[in-house]
C-alpha positions as CSV (number, residue, x, y, z in Angstrom):
1,M,0.0,0.0,0.0
2,Q,1.4,3.4,-1.0
3,Q,1.9,6.1,1.6
4,P,-0.2,9.2,1.1
5,V,1.5,11.8,-1.0
6,K,0.6,15.5,-0.9
7,I,2.5,18.3,-2.6
8,Y,2.1,22.0,-2.3
9,T,3.1,23.7,-5.5
10,L,3.0,26.8,-7.6
11,S,1.6,26.6,-11.1
12,T,4.5,28.5,-12.6
13,C,7.3,26.7,-10.8
14,S,9.6,24.5,-12.9
15,H,10.7,22.5,-9.8
16,C,7.1,21.8,-9.0
17,R,6.4,20.6,-12.5
18,S,9.5,18.3,-12.3
19,T,8.1,16.9,-9.0
20,K,4.7,16.1,-10.6
21,K,6.4,14.6,-13.7
22,L,8.6,12.3,-11.5
23,L,5.6,11.1,-9.5
24,D,3.6,10.6,-12.7
25,E,6.5,8.6,-14.3
26,C,6.7,6.4,-11.2
27,N,2.9,5.9,-11.3
28,V,2.5,7.4,-7.8
29,K,-0.9,8.7,-6.9
30,Y,-0.7,12.1,-5.2
31,E,-2.8,15.1,-4.3
32,F,-1.5,18.6,-5.1
33,T,-2.4,22.1,-4.4
34,D,-1.3,24.9,-6.7
35,V,-1.2,27.5,-4.0
36,D,-1.0,30.5,-6.3
37,L,-4.3,29.6,-7.9
38,L,-6.3,29.6,-4.7
39,S,-8.5,32.4,-3.5
40,D,-6.9,34.8,-1.1
41,E,-8.7,33.3,1.9
42,E,-7.8,29.7,0.9
43,K,-4.2,30.7,0.1
44,K,-3.8,32.2,3.6
45,I,-5.0,28.9,5.3
46,I,-2.8,26.7,3.1
47,I,0.3,28.8,3.5
48,E,-0.2,28.5,7.3
49,D,-0.3,24.7,6.8
50,V,2.8,24.8,4.6
51,R,4.7,26.9,7.1
52,K,4.2,24.2,9.8
53,L,5.9,21.7,7.5
54,N,8.4,24.0,5.9
55,P,9.0,27.3,7.8
56,Q,10.6,28.9,4.8
57,C,7.4,28.3,2.9
58,T,9.2,27.4,-0.4
59,F,7.9,25.2,-3.2
60,P,7.5,22.4,-3.8
61,T,6.8,21.2,-0.3
62,I,6.3,17.4,-0.6
63,V,4.8,15.2,2.1
64,I,5.2,11.5,1.7
65,G,3.8,9.7,4.7
66,N,5.6,11.3,7.6
67,N,8.5,12.6,5.5
68,V,8.6,16.3,4.4
69,I,10.9,17.1,1.4
70,V,11.5,20.7,0.5
71,G,12.3,21.3,-3.1
72,F,12.8,18.9,-6.0
73,D,15.2,16.3,-4.8
74,E,14.7,13.1,-6.9
75,T,16.9,11.0,-4.7
76,K,15.1,11.9,-1.5
77,I,11.7,11.6,-3.2
78,R,12.5,8.1,-4.5
79,K,13.9,7.0,-1.1
80,A,10.8,8.3,0.7
81,L,8.6,6.4,-1.8
82,G,10.7,3.2,-1.4
83,L,11.7,3.2,-5.1
């Protein structure tokens, strides 16, 4: 059974697109939130959540099970996924 995967991204971010592409290529199911496309109120709530995981609030912020990975790091992502 796959661990839950959630990523917080920006629609214009190349590292965020690379993260989605890697997960797609590995056939990993994931949820994502393009933070920049949210309404102001939703954005405020989500950014508070991201700051709890990643105080710098940078993107992508990737949550795989209990692991938080900040930025696109293919090695760390694959390791957290057990690939």
